[in-house]
Structure formats: C-alpha cells, structure tokens
C-alpha positions in Angstrom: 176.2 19.8 3.2 172.9 18.6 1.8 169.8 20.7 1.5 168.0 19.0 4.3 170.8 19.7 6.8 170.9 23.4 5.6 167.1 23.7 6.2 167.5 22.3 9.7 170.3 24.8 10.5 168.3 27.7 9.2 165.2 26.7 11.1 167.3 26.4 14.3 168.9 29.8 13.9 165.4 31.3 13.2 164.0 29.8 16.4 167.0 31.1 18.4 166.4 34.6 17.0 162.7 34.5 17.8 163.4 33.4 21.3 165.9 36.2 21.8 163.3 38.7 20.5 160.7 37.2 22.9 163.0 37.6 25.9 163.7 41.3 25.0 160.0 42.1 24.7 159.3 40.3 28.0 162.0 42.4 29.7 160.5 45.6 28.3 157.0 44.6 29.5 158.3 43.8 33.0 160.0 47.2 33.2 156.8 48.9 32.1 154.7 46.9 34.6 157.0 48.0 37.5 157.2 51.7 36.8 154.7 54.5 36.5 155.0 57.8 34.8 154.0 60.8 37.0 153.2 64.2 35.7 155.3 66.3 38.1 155.9 70.0 38.0 159.3 69.3 36.5 157.8 67.2 33.7 157.1 63.5 33.3 159.1 61.4 35.8 159.3 57.6 35.7 159.1 56.2 39.3 158.8 52.7 40.7 155.4 51.2 41.1 154.6 50.5 44.7 157.7 52.2 46.1 158.7 50.7 49.5 161.1 53.5 50.7 159.6 56.9 50.4 161.1 60.2 51.6 158.5 62.9 51.6 159.4 66.6 52.1 155.8 67.5 51.4 153.6 67.1 54.5 150.4 67.1 52.5 151.7 64.2 50.5 152.7 62.4 53.7 149.2 62.7 55.1 147.8 61.4 51.8 150.1 58.4 52.1 148.8 57.7 55.6 145.1 58.1 54.5 145.8 55.5 51.8 147.4 53.1 54.3 150.9 53.5 53.1 152.5 55.2 56.1 154.8 52.2 56.7 156.5 52.9 53.4 157.5 56.4 54.6 161.1 56.2 55.7 162.0 59.9 55.9 160.3 63.2 56.8 161.2 66.6 58.0 160.2 65.9 61.6 161.1 69.2 63.3 157.9 71.2 63.9 155.5 68.6 62.5 151.9 69.7 62.6 150.1 68.1 65.6 148.0 65.8 63.4 151.1 64.2 62.0 153.0 63.7 65.2 151.7 60.1 65.6 153.3 58.8 62.4 155.5 55.7 62.9 158.6 56.4 65.0 160.6 54.4 62.5 160.5 57.4 60.1 163.9 59.2 60.1 164.3 63.0 60.3 165.7 64.4 57.0 166.2 68.0 57.8 163.7 70.9 57.8 160.9 71.9 55.5 163.2 74.4 53.7 166.6 72.7 54.1 166.5 69.0 53.4 169.5 67.0 54.8 170.7 65.5 51.5 173.2 63.2 53.3 170.5 61.8 55.6 168.2 61.2 52.6 170.9 59.4 50.7 171.6 57.1 53.6 168.0 56.0 53.6 168.4 54.7 50.0 164.9 55.8 49.0 163.3 54.6 45.8 161.1 57.7 45.7 161.5 61.3 47.0 158.5 63.7 47.1 159.7 67.3 47.0 157.7 70.4 47.9 157.5 74.1 47.0 159.8 74.9 49.9 162.5 72.5 48.6 162.1 73.3 44.9 165.6 74.7 44.8 167.0 71.3 45.8 165.2 69.3 43.0 168.4 68.6 41.0 170.3 67.3 44.0 167.4 65.2 45.2 166.9 63.7 41.7 170.5 62.5 41.8 169.6 60.5 44.9 166.4 58.9 43.7 163.5 59.6 41.3 161.9 62.8 42.6 158.4 64.2 42.0 157.1 67.6 43.0 153.4 68.3 43.2 152.8 72.0 43.2 149.8 73.6 45.0 149.1 76.9 43.3 147.3 79.7 45.0 144.3 79.6 42.7 142.8 76.4 41.4 143.8 74.8 44.7 141.2 72.0 45.0 141.3 70.8 41.4 145.1 70.7 41.5 145.1 69.0 44.9 142.7 66.3 43.6 144.9 65.6 40.6 147.9 65.4 42.9 146.2 63.0 45.2 145.1 60.6 42.4 148.6 60.8 40.9 150.1 59.8 44.2 147.6 57.0 44.6 148.5 55.7 41.1 151.9 54.7 42.4 150.2 51.9 44.3 147.9 50.4 41.8 144.2 50.6 41.0 143.0 49.6 44.5 144.6 52.7 45.9 143.3 54.9 43.1 139.8 53.6 43.8 140.3 54.4 47.5 141.6 57.9 46.8 138.6 58.6 44.4 136.2 57.6 47.2 137.8 59.9 49.7 138.1 62.8 47.1 134.4 62.3 46.3 133.4 62.7 50.0 135.5 65.9 50.2 133.9 67.1 47.0 130.5 66.6 48.5 131.3 68.6 51.6 133.0 71.4 49.7 129.9 71.8 47.4 127.7 71.9 50.5 129.8 74.6 52.1 130.1 76.6 48.9 126.3 76.5 48.4 125.7 77.9 51.9 128.2 80.7 51.3 126.5 81.5 48.0 123.5 82.5 50.1 125.4 84.9 52.3 126.6 88.5 51.8 129.0 88.5 54.8 132.5 89.5 53.9 135.6 87.8 55.2 139.2 88.9 55.7 142.2 86.5 56.1 145.0 87.6 58.4 148.4 86.0 59.3 150.0 86.8 62.6 153.8 86.6 62.8 156.2 87.8 65.5 153.9 90.6 66.4 153.2 91.7 62.8 149.9 91.3 60.9 149.6 90.5 57.1 146.4 90.4 55.1 145.7 88.0 52.2 143.5 88.6 49.3 141.1 86.3 47.4 143.8 85.0 45.0 146.5 84.5 47.7 147.8 81.2 49.1 144.5 81.0 51.0 142.3 81.4 47.9 140.8 78.0 48.9 138.5 79.9 51.2 137.2 82.2 48.5 137.6 80.4 45.1 136.5 77.0 46.3 134.4 77.5 49.4 132.9 80.8 48.2 133.4 82.8 51.3 133.0 86.4 50.2 136.2 88.5 50.3 136.1 92.1 51.4 136.4 94.9 48.9 139.8 95.9 50.2 142.6 96.2 47.6 145.1 93.7 49.0 148.2 92.8 47.0 148.3 89.0 46.4 151.7 88.0 47.8 153.0 84.7 49.1 153.7 86.4 52.4 150.6 88.7 52.4 150.4 92.5 52.7 151.3 94.1 55.9 148.3 95.7 57.6 147.8 97.9 60.7 145.1 97.8 63.3 143.7 101.0 61.7 143.6 99.2 58.3 141.6 96.3 59.8 139.2 98.7 61.5 138.7 100.6 58.2 137.9 97.4 56.3 135.6 96.3 59.1 135.0 92.7 57.9 132.1 90.6 59.0 134.4 87.7 59.8 138.2 87.3 60.2 140.1 84.1 59.5 143.4 83.9 61.4 146.6 81.9 60.8 149.2 82.2 63.5 152.5 81.6 61.7 154.5 82.0 64.9 152.5 79.2 66.5 152.6 77.0 63.4 156.4 76.9 63.3 156.8 76.5 67.1 158.0 80.0 67.7 157.6 82.2 70.8 154.0 83.2 70.7 154.3 85.8 73.4 154.0 88.9 71.2 151.4 87.3 68.9 148.7 85.4 70.8 146.9 88.5 72.1 147.6 90.7 69.0 144.0 91.0 67.9 142.8 92.0 71.4 143.6 95.6 70.2 140.7 98.1 70.7 140.4 99.0 67.0 140.1 95.3 66.0 137.6 94.7 68.7 135.3 97.4 67.2 135.0 95.5 63.9 131.8 93.7 63.0 133.8 90.4 63.2 134.8 91.0 66.8 131.4 92.2 67.8 129.8 89.1 66.3 132.5 86.8 67.8 133.5 85.9 64.3 137.3 86.0 64.6 138.1 82.4 63.6 141.4 80.8 64.6 142.4 78.3 62.0 144.6 75.3 62.7 147.7 77.3 61.8 150.1 74.3 61.4 147.8 72.7 58.9 147.0 75.9 56.8 150.5 77.1 56.9 152.6 73.9 56.6 150.7 71.1 55.0 148.0 72.1 52.5 147.4 69.7 49.6 146.7 66.4 51.4 143.7 64.3 52.0 143.8 64.7 55.7 144.9 68.3 55.7 142.0 69.3 53.4 139.6 67.5 55.7 140.9 69.4 58.7 140.7 72.7 56.8 137.1 72.1 56.1 136.5 71.2 59.7 137.9 74.6 60.7 135.4 76.6 58.7 132.3 74.5 58.2 130.5 76.1 61.1 130.9 79.5 59.5 129.6 78.7 56.0 126.6 80.8 55.2 126.8 82.8 58.4 
C-alpha cells in the first residue's frame, strides 16, 4: 500500500471519528434543550421542558398553571372537595385521589411526564417519583411570600422564557399590592387574632404559624397572647378569646373548607363572650375564604384571593 493511499484512509477514518463526535454532542445538546432542572424540596430534579401531561397534587400549583394559560396540560388533580375557585377547570382533568391520599394507580394510568407533589403527599414522594419526574414546592409557615414567588417562577420556567416573563409580571403586581397593604398596617396599632373553626372546636394561630402571611408579609399586628405555633393551632376557649380581646379576628372554617357538616361550627363565634370582644363590637370578625386559605396557598390565583379577603381591613 503506497503512502498516498494510507493518507487517504487515515483522513477518512478521522472524518468518521469527528462526525461521530459531532453526533454525540448534538444529542447531548438536544437533551439539555428539552429538559430543565428544578430546585425542588427533595433536591435538584430534571424534568421535561414544556410538559404536556401534568398531574398536580398541589392546588396552588394548579392555579398557577391556569394563570399561566397551561390548564390544558393538566391531566390529573385531586378533585374531591376542590376549592370553589378551581371547580371550573377543564372537565377532561381526571380525579387522582384525595389531597392526602393520591391514587397511585390512577396517576400511573395517565402516563404523566410531570407530577407536582405537595406537603400533604410528601410521604408518597418515592412512589410518585417511580411513575414520573416529581417536584415538590414547599410553602413554609414563615417566609411564605418570598418562597411562593420562587416556586411560581420555577414552575413558569418549565414552559420557557415567555411564561417566566408572564409570571414575573403577575408577581410584580402582587408585590405592589402587598407593599401597599403592609404600609397601611404599619400605621395601625390594632391587634389581630387568627382562629380556625373545626367540628365545633376552636384553635388559635400565632404570628409564625401557617398563617404567618398575615403578620410577616402583610404586617397585621398580632396580639400579645402566647400561642404555640403548631400546624394545627392551639386549642382555645371562649374565655381565652375574651381575655385576649383582639381588635380584629380572622376566621378560617376548616369544616366548611373540606366540605364537612358545618352545623356545629357556623354559629360558633356567636357566643356571648366572643361578642363582648372589641373585634365583635367593631364588626371586625373577618371570615376568610376558608377553602383557599386552608387548601391551596402558594399559587398565583390563591394569593390574589387571599389579598382580596383582607385588603379592606389593612390599616383599620
């Protein structure tokens, strides 16, 4: 074999090698372009870009998807006891169990390319992750709004820059309203107490509880009462409410939120001792949209509804 022929063969092999390398790099780039890494509570999770079949066990995430115009990509949701503002989602969305007990078989049958878990389904994360990439956006008691904003923008990033821009615009509008309400409350010395009604029982929530948004972000002034910060609140009596004597009372009716029998709860605060408080005398017992506050915090729409509930009381 002469030197010229050898040179031609070497050149040919080199070109084949470079072509193969080029194909490998192109494949890697395509993969990178079609996935996005999300910082979820369980760490970094690689999920498909622009997922077409989403199961959301997080109602706040579901309302954010709708606010971003992505509700048609929702294929599964816990539909039993949905908050009223979510009941007009597309009928094509399948039921996938309850908020606390997801139906894993029903979820698997939907063949989702993304599952969004929630605090209530945290124990099922491993099983859900075996079905499809699963992300979980936590909403802590304190630092609620900054965390919620980060979660909203992370969710929007699944759908590209246009959705991120849209989410940023909506978040900025909420930021503006939040700052206005907080500013009004900074000028008030009125003290508020948050109560939850549940099957005839009453629980009180402190300023660092699951309803810290009222105090930490919106700057309503909490009472001086020593209330244990618990996920389910601290049981309180009529006498206890009377002794605290708040200027305003925010009320979440859990029984109503979960579709229970409200017979023993709806008139609970008509008690004579409660009616003697400054809040009752000033007609400042504020019934919050219980299904929103109890079931679906952390979304674009739910946050907007939460602000609507309290905006007329800021600075009072």
